[in-house]
Each structure stands twice: as structure tokens, then as C-alpha cells.
Backbone as a ProteinNet text record, in pm:
[ID]
protein_1_A
[PRIMARY]
MTHSVARSVAEGLAKVKSGKSSSSKTVDAGGTAIGCCVQDELGRYFDMLDGEKPSGLYRMVIRQAEHALLSSVMRECGGNQSRAAEWLGISRGNLRNKLAEME
[TERTIARY]
6565.4	6575.6	6651.2	6762.8	6825.7	6744.4	6779.5	6701.7	6716.1	6829.7	6843.1	6760	6756.7	6683.1	6536	6494.4	6353.5	6313.5	6393.9	6378.5	6356.5	6446.7	6439.3	6314.3	6283	6150.4	6035.4	6036.2	5918.3	5916.7	6033.5	6031.7	5990.6	6025.8	5986.9	5835.6	5781	5642.8	5571.3	5619.5	5550.7	5556.2	5664.5	5671.7	5588.1	5568.9	5475.5	5341	5298.7	5162.6	5130.5	5244.5	5216.1	5238.6	5304.3	5332.1	5456.9	5536	5645.5	5775.8	5815.4	5942.1	6042.2	6177.7	6275.7	6315.1	6282.5	6316.4	6191.8	6143.8	6032.6	6057.6	6187.4	6220.3	6221.5	6205.1	6219.8	6089.6	6087.8	5963.9	5926.1	5806.6	5754.6	5836.7	5869.4	5952.8	5875.9	5751.6	5672.1	5578.9	5585.5	5504.9	5540.1	5669.4	5702.5	5801.9	5808.7	5914.4	6051.4	6072.5	6202.9	6242.7	6152	6185.1	6206.5	6133.9	6164.8	6301.6	6337.8	6468.6	6581.2	6564.2	6664.1	6674	6559.8	6558.3	6629.2	6598.8	6651.5	6809.1	6852.4	6995.7	7064.3	7005.4	7063.9	7076.4	6979.9	6973.8	7099.8	7117.7	7234.8	7364.1	7371.5	7492.1	7523.9	7415.3	7442	7484.8	7430.5	7468.9	7620.8	7665.6	7798.2	7894.8	7847.9	7929.3	7948.9	7867.4	7886.3	7906.9	7835.5	7827.1	7923.6	8007.8	8086.6	8004.2	8042.5	7970.8	7988.1	7882.1	7890.8	7938.6	8001.9	8045	8004	7952	7919.5	7795.3	7708.8	7608.8	7518.8	7464.1	7367.7	7429.2	7549.5	7613.1	7643	7677.8	7710.8	7576.5	7463.9	7341.1	7290.2	7288.8	7240.2	7324.1	7453.9	7547.3	7513.7	7498.6	7473.3	7335	7241.5	7101.6	7102.7	7161	7161.2	7235.9	7346.6	7412.5	7331.1	7257.6	7167	7045.8	6998.1	6883	6928.9	7037.9	7085	7120.7	7193.6	7237.2	7101.4	7008.3	6885.6	6815.3	6793	6718.4	6791.9	6917.8	6999.2	6988.7	6987.2	6975.6	6836.7	6733.3	6596.1	6565.7	6640.6	6627	6719.7	6791.2	6890.6	6997.6	7041.6	7150.7	7107.7	6976	6922	6918.2	7012.9	7010.8	6898.1	6844.2	6728.8	6607	6582.8	6472.8	6496.2	6613.6	6644.4	6623	6668.8	6648.4	6507.2	6426	6288.7	6227.2	6255.6	6203	6237.3	6357.1	6408.5	6357.5	6309.4	6263.9	6378.5	6489.4	6607.5	6645	6721	6773.8	6881.8	6894.5	6992.9	7135.6	7160.8	7297.3	7326.7	7218.1	7231.7	7260.4	7195.2	7208.9	7353.8	7402.9	7530.5	7633.5	7616.6	7715.5	7716.7	7590.4	7580.1	7644.8	7618.6	7693.1	7847.9	7898.9	8033	8097.4	8022.5	8068.2	8070.5	7992.1	7982.7	8113.1	8168.2	8286.3	8414.3
861.1	719.9	685	607	579.5	484.7	466.2	385.8	244.5	203.6	60.3	23	117.3	92.1	93.7	193.7	202.2	71.3	19.2	-102.8	-214.4	-223.8	-343.1	-332.6	-218.1	-201.4	-237.7	-191.9	-226.8	-368.9	-438.2	-578.2	-650.7	-604.1	-665.2	-653.9	-539	-520.8	-616.3	-628.3	-728.6	-868.7	-900	-1041.5	-1056.7	-957.9	-971.2	-986.2	-901.7	-898.9	-1036.4	-1093.8	-1217.3	-1337.4	-1320.6	-1429	-1508.8	-1457.3	-1529.9	-1470.6	-1508.5	-1476	-1554.9	-1517.9	-1598	-1729.9	-1735.4	-1847.4	-1901.5	-2018.7	-2078.4	-2151	-2167.3	-2238.5	-2139.3	-2012.7	-1913.4	-1868.4	-1824.8	-1772.5	-1638.2	-1596.6	-1483.4	-1363.4	-1270.6	-1160.6	-1046.8	-1082	-970.5	-901.7	-957.7	-905.1	-759	-720	-585.7	-593.3	-484.5	-475.9	-481.9	-421.7	-411.7	-550.2	-620.8	-760.7	-847.8	-838.4	-914.5	-885.3	-758.2	-719.9	-778.1	-777.2	-840.9	-986	-1051.5	-1192.4	-1231.6	-1153.1	-1171	-1152.2	-1050.3	-1018.4	-1130.6	-1173	-1281.1	-1413.3	-1439.3	-1548.3	-1544.5	-1421	-1403.6	-1417.9	-1362.3	-1387.7	-1533.3	-1612	-1751.2	-1824.4	-1784	-1844.1	-1811	-1690.4	-1656.8	-1735.8	-1764.3	-1840.2	-1981.4	-2029.1	-2163.7	-2277.1	-2278.7	-2384.9	-2354.7	-2249.2	-2203.6	-2156.7	-2172.5	-2134.3	-1975.9	-1907.8	-1766.7	-1740.6	-1622.6	-1591.5	-1448.7	-1426.5	-1292	-1226.6	-1311	-1279.4	-1173.3	-1194.1	-1089.2	-955.6	-949.2	-821	-746.9	-827.2	-782.1	-721.8	-797.2	-749.4	-627.2	-623	-514	-395.2	-406.3	-294.9	-237.2	-318.6	-273.1	-218.2	-269.6	-220.5	-79.5	-71	57.9	162	133.8	226.3	273.8	184.7	222.5	309	267.2	346.1	490.6	507.6	637.1	711.9	658.8	734	782.4	697.8	737	843.8	835.7	925	1061.6	1060.9	1181.2	1259.2	1180.6	1237.6	1298.1	1220.4	1274.9	1394.8	1408.7	1519.6	1629.5	1621.6	1725.6	1748	1647.7	1658.1	1716.6	1742.4	1799.1	1692.4	1686.5	1582.9	1583.2	1698.6	1715.5	1636.5	1680.6	1612.3	1471.1	1420.8	1284.9	1206.6	1261.1	1192.9	1169.5	1287.4	1275.2	1164.4	1162.8	1056.2	912.9	904.3	766.2	733.3	826.7	806.9	784.6	849.1	845	986.9	1005.7	1140.6	1184.9	1310.2	1373.2	1327.4	1323.8	1281.7	1136.5	1048.6	909.6	899.7	984.8	976.5	1023.1	1124.6	1180.8	1070.4	996	892.2	786.5	744.9	638.6	686.6	813.6	872.9	876.1	907.8	902.8	762.3	670.7	527.3	478.8	541	503.2	553.1	654.9	719	639.6
-2948.2	-2957.6	-3096.1	-3084	-3207.6	-3292.7	-3424	-3521.3	-3475.6	-3432.3	-3396	-3275.2	-3175.1	-3053.2	-3088.3	-3161.9	-3210.1	-3283.7	-3370.6	-3447.8	-3357.1	-3243	-3164.8	-3071.6	-3031.1	-2949	-3034	-3165.5	-3250.6	-3276	-3299.3	-3316	-3197.9	-3071.8	-2943.4	-2930.8	-2956.8	-2955.8	-3047	-3172.6	-3263.1	-3210.9	-3145.7	-3089	-2975.1	-2896.1	-2781.6	-2834.8	-2929.1	-2979.5	-3050	-3118.1	-3191.5	-3108.3	-2989.7	-2909.3	-2945.4	-3039.4	-3095.5	-3044	-2917.1	-2868.3	-2920.5	-2929.2	-2996.3	-2915.4	-2785.9	-2709.1	-2641.1	-2690.2	-2629.8	-2503.5	-2461.1	-2329.9	-2214.8	-2233.4	-2131.2	-2079.9	-1961.2	-1905.6	-1969.4	-1963.9	-2025.3	-1975.4	-2064.2	-2027.8	-1974.5	-1921.6	-1863.5	-1972.5	-2098.5	-2199.7	-2240.5	-2218	-2254.5	-2369.5	-2441.3	-2558.8	-2492.2	-2389	-2324.1	-2282	-2220.3	-2168.3	-2289.1	-2390.2	-2519.2	-2575	-2574.9	-2623	-2539	-2414	-2329.3	-2346.6	-2356.6	-2382.6	-2519.8	-2612.1	-2745.3	-2744.7	-2682.2	-2674.2	-2587.8	-2477.5	-2404.1	-2487.9	-2572	-2666.8	-2755.1	-2810.5	-2898.5	-2825.5	-2706.8	-2615.6	-2590.4	-2550	-2533.8	-2653.9	-2772.2	-2897.8	-2925.9	-2899.9	-2913.8	-2814.1	-2700.1	-2603.2	-2657.3	-2752.5	-2809.9	-2706	-2606	-2504.7	-2389.7	-2391.7	-2278	-2164.5	-2045.9	-1924	-1897.7	-1889.5	-1872.8	-1721.5	-1696	-1564.6	-1529.8	-1415.8	-1373.6	-1458.5	-1508.7	-1602.5	-1543.2	-1413.8	-1349.6	-1349.5	-1303	-1283.6	-1419.9	-1522.1	-1656.3	-1712.7	-1702.3	-1765.6	-1697.8	-1564.8	-1482.8	-1514.6	-1523.2	-1549.9	-1690.2	-1782.4	-1926.6	-1935.8	-1873.3	-1869.3	-1800	-1684.9	-1616.4	-1703.2	-1769.1	-1850.4	-1960.9	-2029.2	-2141.3	-2084.4	-1973.3	-1917.1	-1882.3	-1808.3	-1769.6	-1893.5	-1983.9	-2109	-2188.4	-2198.5	-2274.4	-2197.5	-2072.2	-1994.9	-1992.4	-1981.6	-1976	-2111.9	-2217.1	-2360.7	-2368.6	-2329.1	-2343.6	-2255.3	-2141.1	-2057.3	-2090.3	-2200.3	-2238	-2144.4	-2073.3	-1973.8	-1840.6	-1823.4	-1698.6	-1593.7	-1499.4	-1401.8	-1311.8	-1268.3	-1180.4	-1243.5	-1374	-1444	-1460.8	-1493.6	-1518.3	-1386.3	-1270.3	-1144	-1117	-1140.8	-1120.6	-1209.3	-1331	-1423.7	-1373.4	-1325.4	-1274.3	-1134.9	-1063.6	-925.8	-828.4	-850.8	-763.4	-733.6	-623.9	-597.5	-690.3	-704.5	-800.5	-762	-635	-584.1	-627.4	-614.8	-646.7	-792.8	-881.6	-1022.3	-1046.7	-986.9	-1004.3	-977.8	-866.5	-837.1	-942.3	-990.6	-1097.3	-1228.8	-1257.1	-1382.9	-1363.4	-1256.4	-1222.8	-1235.8	-1184.1	-1197	-1346.5	-1427.7	-1576.2	-1642.6	-1596.5	-1672.2	-1662.8
[MASK]
+++++++++++++++++++++++++++++++++++++++++++++++++++++++++++++++++++++++++++++++++++++++++++++++++++++++

């Protein structure tokens, strides 16, 4: 886990424990550090848009989240696709296809 990811997770955990999420207008992120990180990043994204309407937001977020998930799991599994597929709960073939799409 990189230092910035670890810091983001720790900050998310602290927010969950304190009940201080960055956006009081949003629904609960599920009470997880990952959910809080996603909400915080989306808040920053909307701030950067400065009132402009987002386009293709769902696809963009899911693609980026999947990329981060697969990259992290592959790194933690030392590149072992069989183990990574098991951790992810998907077939090794499905994992290979997803990794190929990322390239």
C-alpha cells in the first residue's frame, strides 16, 4: 500500500469514527474508509468542475475504481493471477480480460 493510499484510508477511517465526512449533503458512504475516500474524491472532482455538468460519471468512477482495485490486488499477490482472481472472487480468465482492457 502506498503512503498516499494508506494516508487516505487512515483519514477515511478517522472521518467514519468521528462522523465527519466532507460532504454533509450526501448519503452515508456505507461507513467504510473506502466509501469515504470515494466521496471525498468525488467532492474534489465536483469542486474542480466549478459548476460544469459532469458527463459519463458512473463509467469514469467505476473504471478508475476497478483499475485501482486490480492494480492493488495484483501487487499484493506478487503478480500471481490465480491468487488475485481468488481474492477478487472472479475467474482467472475474467481477470486476464480485465487486465488486458487496462493496457
